[in-house]
TIMI-750991 format. One line per field, with one value per residue (C-alpha): residue in one letter; chain; y, x, z. Coordinates in pm, 1 decimal. Each point is the difference from the previous one (the first is absolute). Layout:
<atoms>
residuo = (A,...) $
cadena = (A,...) $
Y = (Y,...) $
X = (X,...) $
Z = (Z,...) $
</atoms>
This chain:
<atoms>
residuo = (M,K,A,D,R,G,F,E,I,D,G,V,D,P,K,L,S,A,E,F,S,K,R,R,H,E,I,E,S,V,M,A,A,R,G,W,E,G,A,K,A,A,E,A,V,A,F,E,T,R,S,T,K,V,Q,I,D,R,E,Q,L,F,S,K,W,Q,T,V,G,R,A,L,G,W,S,T,E,E,L,K,K,L,L,Q,V,S,H,R,P,R,D,V,T,R,E,R,T,D,T,A,Q,I,A,L,H,K,A,T,E,F,D,S,H,F,A,R,R,D,L,V,R,A,L,A,E,E,A,Q,G,R,G,I,G,A,R,G,V,Y,Q,L,R,D,Q,L,F,Q,A,G,Q,I,V,P,V,G,Y,R,N,H,E,T,R,Y,S,T,P,E,M,L,E,I,E,R,K,F,L,Q,A,A,K,T,L,H,E,Q,E,R,A,Q,A,H,T,P,H,D,E,I,F,A,R,Y,P,T,L,S,G,E,Q,R,E,V,V,R,W,V,T,E,S,M,G,G,L,Q,L,V,S,G,M,A,G,T,G,K,T,Y,A,F,R,V,A,K,E,I,W,E,A,Q,G,L,S,V,Q,G,T,S,L,S,G,K,A,A,S,G,L,Q,Q,G,S,E,V,P,S,M,T,M,H,R,L,L,W,G,L,K,H,G,A,I,P,L,G,P,T,S,V,V,L,V,D,E,A,A,M,V,G,T,R,Q,L,L,E,L,T,A,R,C,Q,Q,A,G,A,K,L,V,L,A,G,D,S,G,Q,L,Q,S,V,E,A,G,G,G,F,A,A,L,V,R,E,F,G,A,T,T,L,T,E,I,Q,R,Q,R,E,P,W,A,R,E,A,V,R,D,F,A,T,G,R,S,A,Q,A,L,G,A,Y,T,D,H,G,L,L,H,P,H,D,T,G,E,L,A,E,L,A,L,V,G,S,W,T,S,R,F,A,D,P,P,A,N,L,V,L,S,G,T,N,A,E,V,Q,R,L,N,A,F,I,Q,R,Q,R,Q,D,S,G,N,L,V,G,E,P,T,P,L,G,D,E,R,V,Y,V,N,D,R,V,L,F,T,K,N,S,Q,A,I,G,V,F,N,G,D,L,G,T,V,V,K,K,E,G,S,T,I,A,V,R,L,D,Q,G,R,S,V,T,V,N,T,S,E,Y,K,H,L,R,L,G,Y,A,L,T,T,H,K,A,Q,G,V,T,T,E,Q,A,F,V,L,A,G,R,M,Q,N,Q,E,M,T,Y,V,Q,A,S,R,A,R,G,D,T,L,I,F,L,G,T,E,N,L,D,W,M,A,E,R,M,A,T,S,Q,P,K,E,L,A,T,T,L,L,N,E,H,G,P,K,L,E,L,E,L,V,R) $
cadena = (A,A,A,A,A,A,A,A,A,A,A,A,A,A,A,A,A,A,A,A,A,A,A,A,A,A,A,A,A,A,A,A,A,A,A,A,A,A,A,A,A,A,A,A,A,A,A,A,A,A,A,A,A,A,A,A,A,A,A,A,A,A,A,A,A,A,A,A,A,A,A,A,A,A,A,A,A,A,A,A,A,A,A,A,A,A,A,A,A,A,A,A,A,A,A,A,A,A,A,A,A,A,A,A,A,A,A,A,A,A,A,A,A,A,A,A,A,A,A,A,A,A,A,A,A,A,A,A,A,A,A,A,A,A,A,A,A,A,A,A,A,A,A,A,A,A,A,A,A,A,A,A,A,A,A,A,A,A,A,A,A,A,A,A,A,A,A,A,A,A,A,A,A,A,A,A,A,A,A,A,A,A,A,A,A,A,A,A,A,A,A,A,A,A,A,A,A,A,A,A,A,A,A,A,A,A,A,A,A,A,A,A,A,A,A,A,A,A,A,A,A,A,A,A,A,A,A,A,A,A,A,A,A,A,A,A,A,A,A,A,A,A,A,A,A,A,A,A,A,A,A,A,A,A,A,A,A,A,A,A,A,A,A,A,A,A,A,A,A,A,A,A,A,A,A,A,A,A,A,A,A,A,A,A,A,A,A,A,A,A,A,A,A,A,A,A,A,A,A,A,A,A,A,A,A,A,A,A,A,A,A,A,A,A,A,A,A,A,A,A,A,A,A,A,A,A,A,A,A,A,A,A,A,A,A,A,A,A,A,A,A,A,A,A,A,A,A,A,A,A,A,A,A,A,A,A,A,A,A,A,A,A,A,A,A,A,A,A,A,A,A,A,A,A,A,A,A,A,A,A,A,A,A,A,A,A,A,A,A,A,A,A,A,A,A,A,A,A,A,A,A,A,A,A,A,A,A,A,A,A,A,A,A,A,A,A,A,A,A,A,A,A,A,A,A,A,A,A,A,A,A,A,A,A,A,A,A,A,A,A,A,A,A,A,A,A,A,A,A,A,A,A,A,A,A,A,A,A,A,A,A,A,A,A,A,A,A,A,A,A,A,A,A,A,A,A,A,A,A,A,A,A,A,A,A,A,A,A,A,A,A,A,A,A,A,A,A,A,A,A,A,A,A,A,A,A,A,A,A,A,A,A,A,A,A,A,A,A,A,A,A,A,A,A,A,A,A,A,A,A,A,A,A,A,A,A,A,A,A,A,A,A,A,A,A,A,A,A,A,A,A,A,A,A,A,A,A,A,A,A,A,A,A,A,A,A,A,A,A,A,A,A,A,A,A,A,A,A,A,A,A,A,A,A,A,A,A,A,A,A,A) $
Y = (5.4,313.8,244.1,331.1,-14.2,-361.8,-324.1,-210.1,-361.3,51.7,-186.7,159.8,178.7,374.9,57.3,-261.3,149.9,359.4,-173.7,-26.7,255.9,317.5,92.8,-22.6,198.4,272.9,104.4,10.4,234.5,222.2,-31.8,68.2,315.7,138.3,-118.0,-196.6,-308.4,-266.3,-246.5,292.2,190.2,-298.1,-113.2,371.4,-0.5,-327.5,117.2,285.7,-124.5,-328.0,-89.8,-177.8,-401.1,-241.1,-343.8,-299.9,-369.5,-164.7,-255.0,296.1,203.8,-309.5,-77.5,367.1,-35.5,-337.6,194.5,286.1,-188.0,-265.1,329.3,108.5,-349.8,-116.5,-250.5,-295.8,-154.3,312.8,35.4,-364.4,114.3,261.6,-163.3,-229.4,243.6,-10.0,321.9,78.4,65.3,338.6,252.8,60.4,211.9,249.7,0.4,120.0,249.9,103.3,4.3,265.8,224.3,10.5,67.4,261.1,148.5,4.1,142.9,320.4,-11.2,180.9,130.3,191.8,-162.1,-265.1,-197.2,-321.1,-236.9,150.0,-153.9,-320.2,-4.3,47.9,-266.3,-214.8,99.2,-79.4,-318.6,-192.3,-286.7,41.3,-276.1,287.1,-44.5,251.0,-57.2,59.3,294.6,144.1,-113.3,210.5,289.4,-3.0,-84.9,316.4,222.3,-155.6,43.7,352.7,4.0,121.9,384.0,155.5,344.6,132.2,-71.4,-6.4,13.4,-181.0,-238.4,-25.6,60.2,-133.0,59.7,-147.0,130.8,-51.3,265.5,222.2,17.1,72.9,290.7,138.0,29.2,179.4,242.5,81.2,43.4,169.9,258.6,30.2,118.5,236.4,158.4,30.0,310.0,99.9,331.8,196.9,93.7,322.1,-95.7,170.1,-10.1,315.8,-11.3,-382.2,35.4,285.8,-288.2,-187.1,275.0,-328.2,-123.8,61.3,169.5,-361.3,-129.3,269.9,-56.0,-329.7,71.5,235.4,-307.4,-227.4,259.0,193.9,-270.3,-31.0,-279.2,-377.5,-119.5,156.0,-138.4,106.2,-143.0,105.5,-112.5,-159.2,223.4,323.2,16.7,-150.3,-98.3,359.6,155.1,-240.9,87.4,369.0,-137.9,-165.0,326.2,151.3,-323.5,6.4,379.8,-70.2,-248.0,-316.8,-288.3,-173.6,-375.0,-110.1,-316.8,-214.4,-346.5,-80.0,76.1,159.1,265.0,32.0,97.4,182.8,250.6,4.2,174.8,240.0,108.4,-45.0,-153.3,-321.7,-267.3,-379.7,-303.1,3.6,-370.5,141.1,241.4,-147.5,-253.3,271.9,150.9,-317.0,-90.0,358.9,-15.5,407.6,228.6,138.3,343.6,308.0,181.0,-297.1,26.2,-302.6,63.4,-348.6,54.2,-202.6,-74.8,-108.9,-286.6,-58.5,-304.5,77.2,-209.2,178.7,321.4,-132.0,-101.8,356.1,235.2,-139.4,19.9,353.5,101.8,-138.7,135.0,319.8,69.2,155.3,-255.5,168.1,-247.9,81.0,-200.4,-33.6,-246.3,-4.9,-153.7,-405.1,-99.2,-207.9,-373.8,-21.5,74.1,347.6,370.9,87.9,319.8,70.4,-35.6,268.1,250.2,-35.8,52.0,301.6,131.5,45.2,289.9,-104.2,88.1,-63.0,227.2,-211.5,61.0,-300.7,-40.7,319.3,19.2,159.0,-252.8,-322.3,140.5,65.9,-359.6,-207.6,232.4,-159.7,-369.6,96.3,81.5,-280.4,211.8,-185.2,25.4,342.0,-81.1,-284.3,271.4,250.5,-298.5,-45.7,371.8,-13.9,-315.8,-176.0,-251.9,-311.0,-252.8,-386.8,-334.1,-212.6,59.1,-164.4,246.2,259.6,-92.3,-44.2,346.6,129.8,-127.4,110.9,370.4,-35.8,-97.0,254.3,266.9,54.9,-76.7,79.3,-320.2,167.3,263.5,-214.0,-248.7,-261.5,-85.1,-277.0,-168.5,-362.8,-157.9,-254.1,304.8,214.7,-352.0,3.3,365.9,-14.7,-291.8,190.3,313.3,-217.5,-174.5,313.9,204.7,-346.3,-1.4,364.1,-31.7,196.5,-319.8,-77.7,-310.3,-365.2,-22.0,-41.7,-252.8,148.4,-273.8,-68.3,328.0,120.1,337.0,213.9,288.9,296.2,-233.2,189.3,-168.1,-19.6,-79.1,-172.1,-58.7,216.1,-46.8,227.0,-158.2,102.8,325.7,-37.8,13.2,-267.9,239.8,169.0,33.6,16.1,-148.3,-251.4,183.5,-224.1,-428.9,-178.3,-366.8,-87.8,379.4,328.5,355.1,185.3,356.9,120.4,274.8,224.0,-2.8,-210.3,-355.3,-312.6,-337.8,-357.0,-347.8,-141.6,-386.4,182.1,267.9,-171.3,283.1,145.0,24.2,198.4,315.9,195.9,-92.7,31.3,-115.8,275.7,-74.2,14.9,387.6,148.9,271.8,9.2,326.2,-104.0,237.3,-240.4,-265.6,-285.7,-146.7,-381.5,53.4,-322.1,-227.3,116.2,362.4,188.5,386.5,-44.5,-153.8,221.8,307.7,-108.3,-140.4,348.2,221.0,-115.7,168.5,361.4,-26.0,-197.7,-307.1,-250.3,-249.5,-359.7,-193.7,-348.5,90.8,264.5,23.7,298.8,23.3,-285.6,62.3,341.8,-175.6,-237.5,323.3,195.5,-339.4,117.2,-253.5,217.5,-192.3,88.7,-94.1,-198.4,274.9,221.8,-228.4,-55.1,365.2,18.5,-340.4,7.2,127.8,-174.1,-279.9,-69.0,80.4,-292.2,-268.7,17.9,-47.6) $
X = (-16.2,186.7,31.7,109.7,362.7,27.1,-222.4,-139.5,-131.4,-377.2,-172.6,244.5,-162.4,65.4,70.6,290.6,186.3,-12.8,94.7,334.1,13.1,46.1,296.5,-90.3,-293.0,193.3,183.7,-238.6,-207.1,298.8,39.5,-374.8,-3.1,328.3,-183.2,306.8,-25.6,253.3,276.6,287.0,-238.3,-109.9,379.4,68.7,-294.5,81.5,373.8,-153.7,-274.4,246.4,40.6,195.1,50.0,-4.6,120.5,-279.9,36.7,-115.4,-206.0,-110.2,-153.4,-134.4,-240.8,-14.5,-193.4,-223.8,-101.9,-117.8,-141.0,-198.0,-115.2,-178.4,-106.2,323.5,201.4,126.8,-322.7,-163.0,298.3,-80.6,-353.6,75.9,250.4,-247.3,-239.0,-16.7,23.5,-147.4,187.4,213.9,-132.5,387.4,-124.5,-195.9,235.2,225.8,-197.8,-97.5,344.3,120.7,-347.5,67.3,362.7,-58.1,-234.8,226.2,275.9,-184.8,-216.4,260.0,255.5,-131.3,335.2,232.7,352.6,-59.2,140.6,-296.6,-265.9,203.0,-20.2,-401.5,-16.1,189.9,-223.1,-307.9,156.3,15.7,-290.9,-57.7,267.5,205.4,356.9,262.5,43.8,-370.1,56.1,201.3,-153.5,-320.1,213.8,70.6,-298.6,-155.6,268.6,-66.8,-332.6,73.1,-170.4,320.4,120.8,314.1,7.9,302.4,350.0,1.6,297.7,173.6,-230.4,-332.7,-319.1,-335.7,-369.4,-334.8,-230.8,-263.0,224.1,108.2,-337.1,-154.3,257.9,-119.3,-346.5,73.9,238.2,-260.6,-271.3,211.7,113.0,-388.3,-96.3,294.3,-93.1,-424.8,-106.7,-193.4,-209.3,161.3,-216.8,101.4,277.1,-27.9,366.0,88.5,-331.5,109.5,359.9,-43.2,-174.5,336.5,273.3,293.9,-45.9,344.4,29.7,95.8,-288.2,-259.2,151.8,-117.0,-328.7,-25.0,138.1,-234.2,-344.0,108.5,115.1,-228.7,92.5,-98.3,265.6,258.9,336.6,117.3,404.3,20.0,318.1,-123.4,-55.7,-93.8,-342.5,-204.6,-309.1,-14.0,-12.1,-255.1,-219.2,-16.7,-31.9,-310.8,-161.3,75.6,-140.8,-309.8,-56.4,89.2,-331.3,201.4,3.9,375.0,24.6,302.0,177.4,362.1,108.1,-42.1,-278.7,261.3,100.0,-357.8,-37.1,283.1,-124.7,-329.7,136.1,224.3,-158.6,-408.9,-59.4,-220.5,248.1,37.0,201.5,60.0,-118.1,-330.6,-31.3,58.6,-249.3,-247.4,27.1,-1.9,-305.9,-214.0,50.9,212.4,-88.6,225.8,-63.3,111.5,-40.3,233.0,318.9,230.1,313.0,208.3,307.4,314.9,-65.2,388.9,-139.9,-296.2,71.5,-66.8,-253.4,-231.2,93.4,-79.4,-374.6,-46.6,170.4,-240.4,-299.3,67.7,41.6,-308.9,-197.9,168.0,115.6,300.5,315.2,253.9,308.1,219.0,316.8,367.9,174.7,307.9,-199.3,-72.8,-118.9,-333.6,2.3,-183.9,189.4,-8.0,187.0,-296.9,2.5,373.8,-96.2,-287.4,267.7,214.1,-248.5,-218.2,192.1,-124.1,-28.1,258.2,35.3,371.5,-44.9,41.0,-214.0,7.7,390.4,49.0,348.6,143.5,270.2,-212.7,-259.9,317.5,89.1,-310.7,57.7,349.3,-179.4,-228.3,229.4,285.3,213.3,15.6,380.5,-130.1,-281.8,228.2,229.2,-253.4,-154.9,343.6,44.0,-310.4,69.7,-271.5,167.2,102.9,167.1,102.4,189.6,-320.9,-360.3,-108.2,222.3,-125.8,-354.0,101.8,144.7,-349.1,-228.0,213.0,3.0,-395.6,-92.3,272.8,-53.5,-393.9,-275.0,-312.4,10.8,-253.4,189.5,349.5,-35.9,262.0,45.0,166.8,-57.9,-111.9,-281.8,287.8,241.9,-354.9,-123.4,290.9,28.8,-364.6,102.0,280.0,-139.3,-308.2,260.6,159.9,-371.1,-68.8,280.0,-47.1,-346.4,-129.3,-305.5,-247.2,-234.6,-9.7,123.3,-238.0,71.6,78.7,122.2,360.9,-7.8,-168.1,-100.2,-27.2,-191.8,214.9,144.4,-13.4,-127.2,-84.7,-292.8,52.2,-329.5,-281.7,-313.6,-317.0,-127.1,263.0,81.1,356.7,272.1,251.1,307.2,-169.5,200.1,-125.0,32.1,-182.1,-182.8,-225.6,-26.9,-279.9,38.3,41.5,-118.3,241.9,-51.3,229.7,85.0,72.1,216.8,-245.8,-149.9,-293.3,-73.2,-62.9,-109.3,131.4,-45.3,327.9,-160.0,-230.9,258.8,350.0,197.3,133.0,407.2,240.9,9.0,332.8,155.2,-68.1,141.1,72.6,-265.7,-291.9,156.5,-32.4,-234.5,51.8,129.9,161.6,167.6,350.3,84.6,229.0,131.2,228.7,109.4,59.4,97.1,-264.2,53.1,-52.2,-17.7,-435.2,-12.7,313.4,-229.5,-300.6,168.9,185.5,-349.1,-252.7,102.5,-17.0,236.6,313.2,44.2,280.5,156.1,156.6,251.6,73.9,333.6,263.1,107.2,-208.6,147.7,-178.4,-317.9,19.1,-8.6,-303.4,-156.7,36.5,-94.3,-351.8,-238.4,-307.0,-280.4,-40.8,-200.3,98.7,-148.0,319.7,291.5,-180.1,18.9,342.4,180.8,-247.4,216.5,299.4,-149.1,-173.6,319.7,183.8,-245.5,31.6,365.3) $
Z = (-5.4,-132.9,340.2,-135.1,-93.0,150.7,10.1,250.3,-2.9,-29.1,308.7,253.0,305.2,-85.4,395.0,-24.3,-317.8,196.2,315.4,-202.7,-192.8,265.3,-127.2,-326.5,61.2,256.9,-353.8,-251.2,262.2,48.6,-440.4,-32.5,226.5,-226.0,-320.4,-68.9,-218.5,-122.5,130.4,24.3,258.3,178.2,54.1,128.8,235.8,156.2,74.8,125.4,256.0,90.2,361.2,124.1,-5.4,229.2,-24.8,-5.4,78.7,-339.7,189.1,222.7,-293.7,-166.0,341.9,17.8,-403.2,100.1,295.6,-217.7,-239.7,239.4,138.2,-330.0,-72.8,-244.7,7.6,-263.1,-81.7,-76.9,-300.7,-89.3,-60.9,-170.1,-219.9,-128.7,-120.8,-394.2,-161.2,-318.0,-319.8,-59.4,-364.0,-9.0,-287.4,236.1,319.9,-281.5,-75.6,341.0,124.2,-219.3,19.7,378.6,-60.9,-192.5,237.1,294.5,-204.9,-4.6,317.1,181.2,-221.8,-364.3,-195.8,120.8,-100.0,-209.8,347.6,189.5,-313.7,48.8,402.9,-52.0,-251.2,249.8,282.7,-190.9,-172.4,303.7,50.3,-396.3,-114.4,-159.2,59.3,-22.1,-385.0,-80.6,202.1,-243.6,-278.1,136.8,52.5,-422.7,-79.0,219.7,-206.7,-331.1,18.4,88.3,369.9,109.2,-88.3,49.2,112.1,95.4,223.6,426.7,189.1,-272.4,-166.7,-210.0,126.6,-114.1,43.1,-184.5,-279.5,281.8,230.9,-251.3,-113.3,371.0,-3.9,-303.4,68.1,363.7,-187.5,-274.3,291.0,185.4,-304.5,-105.3,329.2,21.6,-298.3,83.3,31.7,276.3,90.3,232.7,313.4,264.9,214.6,305.6,67.4,234.2,178.7,128.4,46.2,226.0,275.1,-55.4,101.6,34.2,-349.3,-141.2,-374.0,-111.5,151.7,-183.5,-338.1,21.5,138.0,-368.1,-181.2,72.0,28.2,-298.6,-252.8,-280.8,-59.3,125.7,185.8,213.0,188.5,306.7,85.6,355.3,227.0,302.7,280.4,-224.9,73.4,-297.5,198.1,195.6,-366.4,-98.7,271.8,-128.4,-358.7,129.6,69.9,-303.4,-166.5,195.3,-46.8,-383.4,-18.5,10.5,206.6,167.8,25.8,185.3,-49.1,57.4,-77.2,403.1,243.1,231.2,-265.5,-90.7,351.3,47.5,-292.9,140.8,295.9,-97.0,-322.2,132.9,-319.6,-28.8,-59.0,-43.2,-140.3,-393.1,26.9,125.2,-219.1,-329.9,94.4,80.9,-332.5,-144.5,136.0,-1.6,347.0,7.9,-273.1,-173.0,-273.9,-126.7,357.8,146.6,131.8,74.9,243.8,24.5,287.7,-56.0,-365.6,-70.7,211.9,-229.6,-234.4,-424.0,6.1,236.4,-103.3,-338.0,149.5,159.7,-243.8,-262.9,173.1,112.9,-399.8,-65.4,273.2,-81.8,358.9,117.2,139.9,239.8,32.0,317.6,118.6,-0.6,-216.1,233.3,263.2,8.1,-326.6,-108.1,122.3,-365.4,-315.4,-0.4,-133.7,-107.0,205.2,-39.6,-370.6,-20.4,239.4,-317.0,-270.9,123.9,289.6,329.6,272.5,313.6,356.3,91.7,316.7,263.2,316.6,248.5,138.0,202.0,-27.0,-325.9,-2.6,47.1,-309.6,-238.2,112.2,-123.6,-309.7,-21.2,56.8,-278.2,-256.7,68.8,210.8,273.9,118.9,50.4,221.7,147.0,89.1,182.3,172.3,137.1,73.9,218.1,206.8,-169.4,-198.6,189.5,-224.4,212.7,-102.8,-95.7,-27.1,292.0,199.7,-192.3,126.5,328.6,-34.5,-98.5,278.9,263.4,-197.1,-17.0,383.5,146.5,-221.2,-12.8,231.0,-245.6,-208.5,-320.2,-85.4,2.8,-345.9,-69.0,-368.1,-161.3,-392.6,104.5,185.8,175.3,104.4,131.5,197.4,182.3,104.0,134.1,190.3,170.5,36.5,181.3,212.1,102.9,117.7,196.2,176.3,93.6,112.1,-298.8,-121.5,253.1,12.6,-133.6,-337.8,-313.5,-256.1,-383.6,-185.3,88.0,197.4,290.1,142.4,331.2,94.8,-107.3,-279.2,-400.2,-216.1,-423.8,-162.3,-292.5,-205.4,-52.9,237.3,-76.9,280.4,280.1,-248.3,-54.9,-286.9,-84.5,148.4,278.4,328.8,336.4,378.6,238.5,253.5,132.4,29.4,47.6,-96.3,-390.2,-39.4,25.2,-74.8,-196.4,17.1,-377.9,-63.5,-177.4,329.9,-45.0,194.7,-110.0,156.1,-176.2,66.7,-60.5,-15.9,-333.2,-110.8,-51.6,-189.0,358.9,33.1,183.0,-128.0,159.0,-301.8,-390.4,-349.7,-197.0,-211.9,289.0,78.5,-348.2,92.3,411.2,175.7,347.0,251.7,-39.2,-185.3,19.0,-268.4,-45.2,-346.8,-127.2,-319.7,-186.4,33.9,-321.7,-119.1,35.4,293.8,193.0,-97.0,146.3,333.3,29.1,-97.5,292.6,257.0,121.7,273.0,-1.4,-190.8,108.8,-203.5,91.2,-195.9,-22.3,-173.3,73.1,-372.7,-74.2,-388.8,-15.3,151.4,-178.9,-336.3,73.5,99.2,-295.8,-230.9,-140.1,-93.3,-183.6,-183.2,-361.8,-335.3,-231.8,-259.2,192.9,-51.8,-434.4,-5.0,150.5,-193.6,-301.5,-312.6,91.8,137.2,-320.8,-184.2,257.1,-101.7,-374.3,5.7) $
</atoms>
């Protein structure tokens, strides 16, 4: 039986498979959180999250396995029964076709273009359990090229990159819909800027220009590119008033529920997730017309397929679409690069005056990290006593926890950030233990999967729940416990009640992955910088705190870390690459 990238024996209880696959699930959860795919990424994550191996006697190991098997109803008798089951004849032709088509889809699911080796890997993963060996995989690869289902689009990192006609067609439709929307003439209503600006005396000149841009432009598509902490949502609060004075209705959206909630709180624009908005538009539950404005926050994180659907619907309805984002922050999980492509094509109004960090040097350091000048930024952190290099990752983690525990007494205002789920789990456990030893946590613990929480613990919600009134990414503090029910005071001020036997998506929330923290503002930040560091991740980590950001390194080689922090891994359209290399590529292919 095919099971994602591997295969399993049909008839084996999934609980048994899960029991013996905990390490694989740990690695896959880290990869999923980062939107990574492939053997190289899995190898890197496995190395990063490994624990010290302990020698176990072979007989003891077999005895342990047999005990687990018996507890889950599995022994050699069950295996014999499975081996005696007859199986239907294979349809080799159909399996080869399925292998090729599924592999093609996966090759462009998370990136719009790929290397030849990526295609071979995708084919090999799908070939498992289908009776297709290594020779068959290479034959399928060659057949896909010969049939024109693989298209060379250009070069990156000294290798040819490929895409599919289907992916290129999606991008063509997206760019065409965006162009049509951008050129769409709209009636210009009276714009009461001065009257409304007078009610917002702290609005900067740069923010005023953004407001004028999105409310005065006659085209149907406006783009706003704003660095982290420049006050985009505050500017949109003013824009909302002007749009409404013009007789327009505004609908906000973002990829995640947490980001949509933040947009709504900061701008007062009614907001929802992108998934919910697209569903509502498709089924007629949400009206869209010439008097509508759709505001998308964190647009750089939206995949091309979703951007195409939203852009096409706005273009067909004559609605205004405003995309706001920052291509320098974390990238979309799905195939993306659409926002950056539109900014290059049509231009954008920009917000560059960072307001979040209080200290001028910290604002400049954020700018340096965002533009790849990581060595200068690390130098500034060193000068201010906020960079803490250590020989190993383990020592860096211990130092971070010690600093967090001794330096500040307000957990909600002091956030810990790291790149992987495994690091976050360890940091959460270390901090909880320190708080417990100090008497800050009280009462009997409430189990949360492999973790447990006490009154005064910090928790993170990891799944949206309308019943409870929380979004994936919400943080809070446990304030009360009765049996399996806990009361949590959310950071935004509301309190919610959670029955942990029904809602099983809570975990400790002292430390977050950087992906979870994008869009979050905190007072102080404690950053564990590791092997998976890149420019986009570092920029997000350095830009979360108003006050100090303390950076802990698991290496004393600052040159190596600066290089990692300056390595950019942006996503881009295959069409962007094709336009860049098209004529040269065609000439070389003819040769």
